C-alpha positions in Angstrom: 0.6 -0.3 0.0 2.7 2.6 0.7 4.4 2.1 -2.8 1.3 4.1 -4.0 1.2 6.6 -1.8 3.2 10.2 -2.8 6.5 11.4 -1.1 5.2 14.8 0.0 2.1 12.4 1.8 4.5 10.1 3.3 6.8 12.9 4.9 4.0 13.2 7.0 4.2 9.7 8.6 7.8 9.7 9.3 8.2 13.7 10.4 5.3 13.2 12.9 2.7 15.3 11.2 -0.2 12.8 12.0 -1.1 10.3 14.9 0.9 7.5 13.4 -0.2 3.9 12.8 -2.7 2.6 10.6 -4.2 6.2 10.3 -1.0 7.7 9.4 -0.9 5.0 6.6 -4.2 5.4 5.2 -4.0 9.8 5.0 -0.5 9.4 3.2 -2.2 6.7 0.9 -5.0 8.5 0.4 -4.9 12.3 0.9 -3.2 13.4 -1.7 -5.5 11.3 -3.6 -9.2 13.3 -2.5 -10.5 10.1 -0.4 -11.8 10.9 2.9 -12.0 8.6 5.5 -14.9 6.8 6.5 -16.7 8.1 9.5 -15.9 6.8 12.8 -17.6 3.6 13.4 -18.2 3.1 9.7 -16.7 -0.4 9.6 -18.5 -1.7 13.0 -22.4 -2.1 11.0 -20.7 -5.0 9.5 -20.5 -8.2 10.7 -17.8 -10.8 9.5 -18.2 -13.5 7.8 -17.0 -16.9 9.3 -14.6 -18.5 7.1 -15.3 -22.0 6.4 -13.2 -24.4 8.2 -11.0 -25.8 5.2 -9.6 -22.3 4.6 -7.8 -22.6 8.3 -5.5 -25.3 6.6 -5.3 -24.5 3.0 -2.0 -23.8 0.9 -2.9 -21.8 -1.4 -1.2 -21.3 -5.0 -2.1 -18.0 -7.0 -1.8 -18.7 -10.9 -1.5 -16.4 -13.5 -2.9 -18.5 -16.3 -1.0 -16.2 -18.8 2.4 -16.8 -17.2 2.3 -20.0 -15.3 3.3 -22.6 -18.8 4.5 -21.3 -21.7 1.2 -22.2 -23.1 -0.6 -19.7 -20.8 -3.7 -22.0 -21.4 -6.0 -23.8 -18.6 -5.3 -26.8 -20.2 -1.5 -26.3 -19.7 -2.2 -25.6 -16.1 -4.0 -28.9 -16.0 -0.7 -30.5 -17.3 0.5 -29.1 -13.7 -2.1 -30.3 -11.2 -0.2 -33.2 -9.7 3.4 -31.3 -9.6 1.6 -28.3 -7.4 -0.3 -31.9 -5.4 3.4 -33.2 -4.8 4.5 -29.7 -3.5 1.9 -29.9 -1.4 -0.8 -27.3 -2.6 -4.6 -27.7 -2.1 -6.6 -24.4 -3.8 -5.4 -22.7 -6.6 -5.9 -19.3 -6.5 -6.5 -18.1 -10.3 -5.9 -14.4 -11.1 -8.6 -12.9 -13.1 -9.6 -15.4 -16.1 -11.7 -12.5 -17.7 -11.1 -11.1 -21.0 -9.1 -7.8 -20.6 -10.4 -4.0 -22.1 -8.7 -2.4 -24.7 -9.3 1.4 -24.3 -5.9 2.4 -22.3 -4.4 -1.4 -22.0 -1.4 -1.7 -20.3 1.0 -2.8 -23.3 -0.1 -5.1 -25.7 -1.7 -7.7 -23.4 -2.8 -5.8 -20.4 -3.6 -5.8 -17.1 -5.7 -9.0 -15.7 -7.2 -6.9 -13.8 -9.0 -4.5 -15.9 -11.5 -6.4 -17.0 -14.4 -5.9 -20.0 -16.8 -8.9 -19.4 -17.0 -10.4 -15.7 -19.0 -13.3 -17.7 -15.9 -13.9 -20.6 -13.0 -16.2 -20.6 -10.3 -14.7 -21.9 -10.0 -16.4 -25.3 -6.1 -16.5 -24.9 -6.3 -19.1 -21.9 -9.2 -20.7 -23.6 -13.0 -21.7 -23.7 -15.6 -22.0 -21.1 -15.7 -25.5 -21.6 -12.0 -25.6 -21.1 -11.9 -24.3 -17.5 -14.9 -26.4 -16.8 -12.5 -29.2 -17.5 -9.6 -27.3 -15.3 -11.9 -27.1 -12.5 -13.3 -30.8 -13.0 -8.9 -31.7 -13.2 -8.6 -29.7 -9.8 -12.0 -31.6 -8.0 -10.2 -34.4 -9.2 -6.7 -33.9 -7.4 -9.0 -33.2 -4.1 -8.2 -29.6 -4.3 -10.2 -26.7 -4.4 -10.2 -23.5 -6.8 -10.7 -19.9 -6.4 -11.3 -16.7 -8.7 -9.9 -13.6 -8.0 -13.0 -10.9 -8.3 -11.9 -7.8 -8.8 -15.3 -5.6 -8.3 -13.1 -2.6 -7.5 -11.5 -1.8 -10.8 -12.7 -2.6 -14.6 -11.6 -1.8 -18.0 -12.0 1.8 -19.2 -14.2 0.4 -22.2 -15.9 -1.8 -20.0 -20.1 -1.9 -20.5 -20.8 -1.5 -17.0 -19.6 2.4 -17.3 -22.1 3.3 -19.6 -24.8 1.0 -18.0 -24.1 2.1 -14.2 -22.0 5.6 -14.4 -23.0 6.3 -11.1 -20.8 3.4 -9.9 -17.6 5.3 -11.0 -16.2 8.5 -9.6 -15.5 11.1 -12.4 -13.4 14.8 -12.0 -15.2 17.6 -13.2 -14.9 16.7 -17.4 -16.7 13.4 -16.9 -13.8 11.5 -17.2 -13.2 8.0 -14.6 -11.2 8.4 -11.9 -9.1 5.9 -11.1 -8.4 4.4 -7.4 -4.5 4.9 -8.0 -2.6 5.9 -10.9 -0.7 2.9 -12.3 -4.9 1.6 -11.9 -5.0 3.7 -15.8 -6.1 1.0 -17.6 
């Protein structure tokens, strides 16, 4: 988190210009972005969901399908499941597997966190059937599979920007304000 704060904002933490602790870090990261702290007691209105028992003993391995194998496909991940199982992994955590937006894309391939369509499968990874095959193969290895659900960031050209413009913070000219400068995609 601190890597996203400006040097000027961080100087408040190191010079003692803030109260210190987590409050100081929050202020350093967010003060120059126009974010304000939630009102006192805001977080206390929510009740934590109890984690399922399997989570306590989970050995989770995060997989970026595009970079995990030279092929960068679900089928190639399936070929590596026994290797991961031998390492003691009992849960795969897939980074986003959805289509990536085009507008403002980072590099040629784009960031997997710049989701265009939450109901899609990135075509480079394979088909929906390939994904279903991966899920079955993971379960056949007596492992679990979870997906990184990115709810706080979409692609600039995601249809939700038009369907639900109220979900996006905007500047005085109507341009989307990104949560962090490096999330411009």
